[in-house]
C-alpha positions as CSV (number, residue, x, y, z in Angstrom):
1,M,14.8,-16.5,-9.9
2,A,11.2,-16.8,-8.8
3,Q,9.2,-19.0,-11.0
4,G,5.5,-18.7,-11.4
5,S,5.4,-15.1,-10.4
6,S,3.6,-13.2,-13.1
7,A,2.8,-10.1,-11.0
8,P,1.7,-7.2,-13.1
9,P,3.6,-4.0,-12.5
10,A,0.3,-2.3,-11.7
11,L,1.5,1.1,-12.9
12,D,-1.7,2.1,-14.6
13,M,-3.6,2.7,-11.4
14,Q,-3.1,5.9,-9.4
15,V,-2.9,5.3,-5.7
16,D,-2.1,8.1,-3.3
17,D,-0.6,8.1,0.2
18,E,-3.0,9.1,3.0
19,P,-1.1,9.7,6.3
20,G,-3.5,9.5,9.2
21,R,-5.8,6.9,7.5
22,I,-6.8,4.2,10.0
23,S,-6.3,0.6,9.3
24,T,-6.2,-2.5,11.5
25,E,-3.4,-4.7,12.7
26,E,-5.1,-7.7,11.1
27,A,-5.1,-6.4,7.5
28,V,-3.7,-9.2,5.4
29,I,-3.8,-9.8,1.7
30,S,-5.3,-13.3,1.5
31,E,-6.1,-13.6,-2.2
32,G,-4.4,-12.8,-5.5
33,P,-0.8,-12.6,-6.5
34,Y,0.3,-10.5,-3.5
35,A,-1.0,-13.0,-0.9
36,R,1.7,-14.4,1.4
37,Q,2.7,-17.9,0.3
38,V,5.6,-20.4,0.0
39,V,7.0,-20.4,-3.5
40,F,9.8,-22.0,-5.6
41,F,12.8,-19.7,-5.3
42,R,16.3,-20.4,-6.6
43,S,18.9,-18.5,-4.7
44,N,22.5,-18.8,-3.5
45,E,21.5,-16.9,-0.4
46,P,21.4,-18.8,2.9
47,P,18.1,-19.5,4.7
48,G,16.9,-16.5,6.7
49,T,18.1,-14.0,4.0
50,L,15.5,-11.5,2.9
51,V,15.6,-10.8,-0.9
52,I,13.5,-7.9,-2.3
53,H,12.7,-7.7,-6.0
54,T,11.4,-4.2,-6.5
55,S,10.3,-4.8,-10.1
56,E,8.3,-7.9,-9.1
57,R,6.9,-6.2,-6.0
58,F,7.8,-9.2,-3.8
59,A,10.0,-9.8,-0.8
60,Y,11.3,-13.4,-0.4
61,L,12.4,-14.8,2.9
62,V,14.7,-17.6,1.9
63,Q,13.8,-21.0,3.5
64,G,16.3,-23.3,1.7
65,N,15.7,-26.2,-0.6
66,N,14.7,-23.8,-3.4
67,R,11.8,-22.4,-1.4
68,A,11.0,-19.0,0.0
69,L,8.1,-17.3,1.9
70,R,6.9,-14.6,-0.5
71,Y,5.2,-11.4,0.6
72,G,3.6,-8.8,-1.7
73,I,5.1,-5.4,-1.2
74,G,4.7,-1.8,-2.2
75,V,8.0,-0.2,-3.4
76,G,9.5,3.2,-4.2
77,R,8.0,5.3,-7.0
78,E,10.0,6.3,-10.0
79,G,13.1,8.1,-8.9
80,F,13.0,6.6,-5.4
81,Q,13.9,3.0,-6.2
82,W,17.3,1.6,-5.1
83,S,19.2,-1.6,-4.8
84,G,22.0,-2.9,-2.5
85,L,22.9,-5.0,0.4
86,V,22.0,-4.0,4.0
87,R,21.1,-5.6,7.3
88,V,18.2,-5.2,9.6
89,S,19.6,-2.8,12.2
90,R,16.6,-2.3,14.4
91,K,13.0,-3.4,14.8
92,A,10.0,-1.6,16.2
93,E,6.4,-2.3,17.0
94,W,3.9,0.5,16.1
95,P,6.8,2.8,15.3
96,D,6.7,6.6,15.4
97,W,7.1,8.4,12.1
98,R,9.3,11.4,11.5
99,P,9.5,12.2,7.8
100,P,13.1,13.0,6.8
101,P,13.9,16.6,5.8
102,E,14.1,15.6,2.1
103,M,10.6,14.2,2.2
104,L,9.3,17.3,4.0
105,A,11.0,19.5,1.4
106,R,9.0,17.7,-1.3
107,Q,5.8,17.4,0.7
108,P,5.7,20.3,3.2
109,Y,2.1,19.5,4.2
110,L,3.2,16.3,6.0
111,P,3.3,16.2,9.8
112,R,6.7,16.6,11.4
113,F,5.9,13.7,13.7
114,M,3.2,11.0,14.1
115,A,3.1,8.8,17.1
116,G,2.9,5.1,16.4
117,G,-0.6,3.6,16.0
118,P,-3.2,2.5,13.5
119,G,-3.3,6.0,11.8
120,N,0.5,6.1,11.3
121,P,1.7,5.3,7.8
122,M,4.5,3.1,9.2
123,G,1.9,0.6,10.2
124,A,2.2,-2.1,12.8
125,R,5.9,-3.0,12.6
126,A,9.1,-1.7,11.1
127,L,12.4,-3.3,10.2
128,Y,15.1,-0.5,9.9
129,L,17.6,-1.1,7.1
130,G,21.2,-0.4,8.1
131,S,22.0,3.3,8.6
132,T,19.7,4.3,5.8
133,V,16.4,6.2,6.1
134,F,14.7,3.2,4.5
135,R,12.6,0.6,6.2
136,I,10.4,-2.4,5.6
137,H,7.2,-1.5,7.3
138,G,3.5,-2.0,7.5
139,T,0.9,0.3,5.9
140,N,-2.5,1.7,6.8
141,Q,-3.2,1.4,3.1
142,P,-3.0,-2.3,2.1
143,E,-4.4,-1.5,-1.4
144,T,-1.0,0.1,-2.2
145,I,0.7,-3.3,-2.1
146,G,1.9,-4.1,-5.6
147,H,2.3,-0.4,-6.5
148,A,5.3,1.9,-6.8
149,I,4.3,4.7,-4.4
150,S,6.7,5.2,-1.5
151,S,9.7,7.4,-1.1
152,G,12.0,4.3,-1.1
153,C,10.7,2.2,1.8
154,F,9.1,-1.2,1.3
155,R,5.6,-1.7,2.7
156,L,3.6,-4.8,3.5
157,A,0.0,-5.2,4.8
158,N,0.0,-5.0,8.6
159,G,-0.7,-8.7,9.1
160,D,2.2,-9.6,6.7
161,I,4.7,-7.3,8.4
162,I,3.8,-8.7,11.8
163,D,4.5,-12.2,10.4
164,L,7.8,-11.1,8.8
165,Y,8.8,-9.2,12.0
166,E,8.4,-12.4,14.1
167,R,10.6,-14.4,11.6
168,V,13.4,-11.9,11.0
169,P,16.0,-11.0,13.8
170,V,18.1,-7.9,13.9
171,G,21.2,-8.5,11.8
172,T,19.3,-10.3,9.0
173,K,20.9,-9.8,5.6
174,V,18.6,-7.9,3.1
175,V,19.4,-8.0,-0.6
176,V,17.5,-5.4,-2.6
177,R,17.4,-6.0,-6.3
178,H,16.0,-3.5,-8.8
179,G,15.2,-4.3,-12.4
180,A,14.5,-7.7,-14.0
181,S,15.3,-10.8,-12.1
182,L,17.9,-13.2,-13.4
């Protein structure tokens, strides 16, 4: 259980996705509850495990000794949230984006392909989760951190995903928890 995390669910503010919007690699949340920081975190998971609490809007990289490096995240909107155990299966810098067919069916106006770069909604880095279509990735909209807006992926400010990307190797265990923390 994370102690001292009183992050509001932030459901009262409408935030929209904007594919093609330009952001910078350096975008970092440096103030407020979603700023990257070391926190008290009780867990039975070994150091190096990434634990995602969707209801809290945080990802915790377990450090050991009841500590974790906490990142503010954006999560899946209602109906697109999930939980489970996966591993990082692949990593990419400035990844290309190909919306899956299910997303294109819901949002036919989306491009079929976007090359990686500052205007790409995948942001500066991506950690691919197992054989799923879900990823932990950057965003060109850091103001969406703390909100439930995605189609199931987890997003971090570009500066934060770059930091996490450097710390997490392929094969890292990722525990995704949805609902109240215990």
